[in-house]
N, C-alpha and C positions, 0 to 999 in steps of 0.2 A: 672295342670292337667299333668298328663302320658298318653301318645299316647297310644291306644290301638291297639293291632293286633290280629290277626286270629280272630275268633269267635264272633258274636256279641253277649251281654248278654241273656239269653234265660228267658223270662218272668216265674214268678213262680218257679225260683228257687233261693233258696238262698245260696252266695258263702261263702266260707270260706276264709277270706285275708290270704295268703303265702306269705311272704317276701323269696324273696330267692338270690342268688350273681353267676354268670358266668363270663368266661373269655375265650377272644379271646387270641390265646396262637401263637403268630405269633414265625416262624424261617425262616426264608429266603422268600422262593414264597409257603410255606405250611404252613396250622393250625395243628396243636392238637385238635383233636375234641375226641368226646367218640359217640361208636354206643352201644343204647341200644335195645338188643333184645326182650324185652316182655314191655307191652303187643303190643305195635306194634313196629314193625323194624325200626329204623332212627336214624340218625346222630346227633346231639347235642351240642351243646358248652358245657364244663363239669362246672358241678358250681352243685346248687341245694339248698332246702329247709337250711335257718337258725333256727338253733335250739331256742327255749327257752335259751334268756340268753345270748348267743353266740354272741362274734363280728363279724358283717359281713366280716371282713378281715380273721377273724380265720377259719370263715365257707369255704370261697373260697379257704382259704388252705387245710384244711381236705377234701373239698366236691372233690377239683382235685384230689389230692392222692386218692379216692378211686375209682375215677371213669375212672383215667388215671395211678397210679403211679409214676408220676411226682411232683417235686415240683418247686413251682416256683416264680419268681421275678414278683409282681406285681409293675407295669408303672404308671398308670393312671386309672382314671372311664372314661366312655366314654360316658355312657349315662343310659337309663333306660327307659322299658316297662309295659306295662298289659297285661295281656290274661288272660282270663275266658277259662273256662277245666275242663271237668272231667278226675278226676284222678283215675282211677282205682284199680291202685295198694295201693289207700289211701279207696277205697270208697266215693270219696271226690268233691266236686262241687267247686274249686277253682279259685279264682281272685288272682293269679301268680303278683307278682309288682318283677319284675325283674332287677337289676340290674346287666351292664354288665361293666367288666374294661379288658384294656389290660394287658396281661402279656406276658412274656418268658419264655418256658420249660428251665429249667437249671439242673435236674439231673434225670437223672431215678430211681426208687429207686426199682421198680420190675413190677409186671402186676398187674393190677387192682383190687382192693380187692371187690367192688362191684360187686354183682350176676348181669350176664346177660349185662355186660359191657365191652367192648374193647376200647382200645385205638386204633385210627386210624389216621396217617400223610395222610392229601388232601391239595393238590395244591389249591391255593386259587384262580383259576374261577371255579374249581368244585365246592371247600365247599359253594360257593352262592347260588348254584342249590340244592345241597344236603343237606344242613342243614333243618332240618326237622320242624319246625314253620317259618316264616315271621318276626316274631321280630328279631330273632338271624338272620336272613340274613341280614336284615334293620342294626342292630348293626357291622355286621360284616364289610360290605359296609362301612360303618360311619368308622370306625376302619384304612381300609386299603385306602381310597379317601384322 
């Protein structure tokens, strides 16, 4: 069983399983995060949903470029977690199955192409408190321990 972080499952809600991939992007004592402005401003590990038929690693590369503007080199899988949440941008109650990889940013291609996202370098000690969900914080802590 994959550990759950965040809100408990709400009775009477039908959740749609939504697999996604995310990256802890380390460079020295900082990580490259994304700041999503809407629907609620928060810092996140870059990444997102895997499109039907898409390989998870291809999805991770695509999502990181869209949200940060950086190409990456993937080092290893850190772990996975689940969280149950409402996604207002999709009007969807989702069981997000989040797989996290350790990676390194290697080339900045330009600004993020995904609307409402900006790339932000955060010192590790601050990132552990600023990331918007407890699963991201836990897997970041695992990656740097």
